[in-house]
Structures are given as C-alpha cells and as structure tokens.
N, C-alpha and C positions, 0 to 999 in steps of 0.2 A: 163354140157357137159364134164367136166373133169371126173366126177364120173362115167359116162357111157362109158368112154373111147374115147370120140370123139375128145378130144384134149389132148396133151401130157402133158401139164403143167397146174396147177391151176393158171392161170395168165390172168389178164385183164388189158389192157392199154386203158385208157379213154382220148380222145384228142378232140379238136375242130379245125377249119379251121386255127386259128392263130398258132397252134402248127405244122401245116404242111407246111404252105406257108412262104417263106422267104421275106425279104425286098428288095432284090436285084436280078437283072436278073441272071439267071443261077444257083441260089442257092436252089431253091425250090425242085427240083427233089432230091437232096442230103438230104435235111432236111425231106422230106417225107420218103425217103428210110430209114433214121435212125429210125424213129418212127416205120416204118414197122418191121425192124430188131429187135427192142426192143420187140415186140409183138409175135414174132415167137414161135410157139408152143402153143399159147394161142389164146386170142381174142383181137382184135383191135376195140374199140368202138368209132365211130366218131359222136359226138353230133352236131346237127344243120348242118348236112354235106352239105346242099344246099348252105351254105355260101361259100364253096370252089369256086364256080364258079359265086358268086355274087358280085355286088358292085365293090369295088376298087381292087379286086383280079385279075380280067382280065386275062391276059396271063399267070400270075403266076398260076392261078387256073387250067389252061390247063395243065401245066407241072405236077401239083400235081395229076390231074386225070389220066394222061398217066402213071404215076408211080404206082398209085394204081391199075389200070387195069393189068399192067404188073405183078404186085405182086400177084394178084387174080389168074393169070394163073400159075405163077412160083411156088407159094407156096400154091397152092390149097389143098395140103395134110397136111400142116404144120401151117395153119392160117385160122381163121375165122374172117371176117370183117363184122361189124354191122354198117350200115349207118342209123342214126336216125334223126328225125325232124318232123316239121308239115306236115300233109298229102298233101296238094296241092303243097307245095314247093318241097317235096320230090319226087312227081310224075314228075314234071317238070324237076327236077335235073336229075333223072334217065332216063327219056325219051329222054333228050337232049344228052345223051351220049351212043352210040350204044354198046361200050365195056362194060358198066354196065349192059345193058338190057340182054345181053347173058350170064353174068356171075353171076348175083344175083339169088341164088336159091330159096329163100323164101321172100315173102312180107307179113308182119304182120301189120294189122291196129288195134290199140288199141282204143276202144271206150272211150270217156270222162266219168267221173264220173257224175252222175246226180246232180242236185242242192241239192236234199235231201241227197245224199251220201256225198256231199262237207260239208254240215252242220254237218253231223255225224262225219267227219274227224276233223272239228273244234271242236265240243264238246269233242271228245277224247283227243285233245290236252289240252284243259282245264283241263280235268279229270287227265291226266298224271301229271299235274303241281299243283294239288290240288286246282284248282280254280272253282269258281261257276260263274254263270251268271243269271241276272235278266230276267224275261220274256220279258220285254220291250227291253232290250239289244239284246236278242236272235232274236227277230223280226227284229230288225235293221240289225244284221248279215245276216239273210235271205234276206233282201232287197238288200244288198250290193252284195251278191253272184248272186241274180236273174238279177241285172242290169249289173254286170260285165261279166256274162256268154254270154251276147249277142255279145260281141266284137269278131272280127276275131282273131284267134290264142290266145284265152283266155288261161291263164296259167293252168287252172284247179287245180289239186292238188298243184302245185307249188304256185299258186295264194293264196290258202288257208294258206299256211305256212307264206307267206308274210303278209297276212291279219292279222293272229294271232300276229305276231311280232309287227305290227303297233299298234294294239289295246292294246298290253301289254305296249308299250312305253307310249301311251296316259294315260293308267291307272296308270302307275308309276308316271307320272307328276301330275296327279290329286290327288294322295294319299301320295305325299312326306311330307306332313305336319302332317300326321296321326301318332299317336303313334304305335309302331310296334305290340302291342298287340290288336289293333283295328281289328275286325273281317271283317270290310268292305275292308280291304286290299286284302283279298282273294275273293272279289265279283266284277265281271265286271258288270258295270250299264251302262245305257243310255248315261251318260256324257262322257264315254269313247269312244263312237263311233259316228264319224261324217261321215255320209253316203257320202256326197259329196267329202270329202277328201280321202275316202277309196275305192270307186268304181274305177274300171280300167278306165283310162282316154280315152281309145279308146270307152269304153262303153258310156261315157258321150257324146262324139262326135256323136255316132250312134243314140242317142235318140233325138237330136235336130230336132224339126219339127214334132215329133211323140207324 
C-alpha cells in the first residue's frame, strides 16, 4: 500500500481489543484514540476485532466502536483500518454495528489451507531445521491434522506451528540422554507423537459419539 502511494508512511500498528479498551469508565475512548493517532498515515490492524464487543468488554466496547467509527470518517484519507478475525464472528461483529457496515470498503475472506497443505507446511518446518521424520511419525502427524481440522475456529496455519513446537519438545525429552553425535537426534519418530495429546481439544469433543 505504501509502495503504490495509497498510504503516506510505511507503517503498521497491530493491536487487539485489550490494547483499545480501558479498565475504567470513561477511559476507553481516549485509549482507543491514542492508538488511532499512533497509526495515522499508515495501517491500523486490529486482530480478533470481534472481541471488542464481546464478553466482559460490554459498554466499554461500545465506546471503542464509536471512537473507531468516528476515526474512519475523520481520517479516511490518512488511515487504513483492517479488522481481522474468524469469519462468522466477524460477520456478526460488523453486522451489529451500522457505522461499520457503511464504512468498510472491502471484505476479504481467506480460505483455510487444506490438510495436505498443512502437512506440507509442517514438513517445511522440519526441513528448515534439518530434521527428518519417519513414515510412521508422518502418518501420525497427518492424523493429528485430520482430527484437529474438524473443530470450529481451527487455528489452521497457526495450529501447525504450535504442533511443530510441541513435537520438538517431546522429541527433545525423548533424546536428552543420547550422545550429541547420535543421528537419531535429528529424526522425529513415532515415540515423539502422542496423537491424543496433540489434537485440538475442541476436535476431541466433536468426535465423541461419532
């Protein structure tokens, strides 16, 4: 956006609801405005934006939304705001606020990676770290992905990174007594992958009775 001249500065400010909403009455509007001001000339990226009006935020969330809507009008030539989050939650969030509906110019829905693509991402992480994996362990990873992808709001690419980290931790524990020159240290095997512990907890719940 900066390179094509759509924004004046090469600047991105990334925040979540907690960065916009204050703990006390009357402070949210000011806190939100200060964040907006810090992003002027660039892009303000609000992750999991639906949390602004959800749960404990209540009336404070309304103050935040009102401030954002006003900024979208006042600074429409000097600021881009991106609201990001899970599809259904974002639809409800936007549709519940008439001010957003008329001011959001583009809605972009990104498709999730397929299970095959997620496995490729996992394999790429192994390759980047000079690690190999046995066929049996690879099949277990595929099963973890298959079961976890069934859960609502599955983390997709983010889940794969977490899965990789958890497997590496298990592998480190399993090989801690091995000499440093043992080639098995660089090989992920079936003992490093406990399917029940690694699948998404929501996925475990969804498959009860099926």
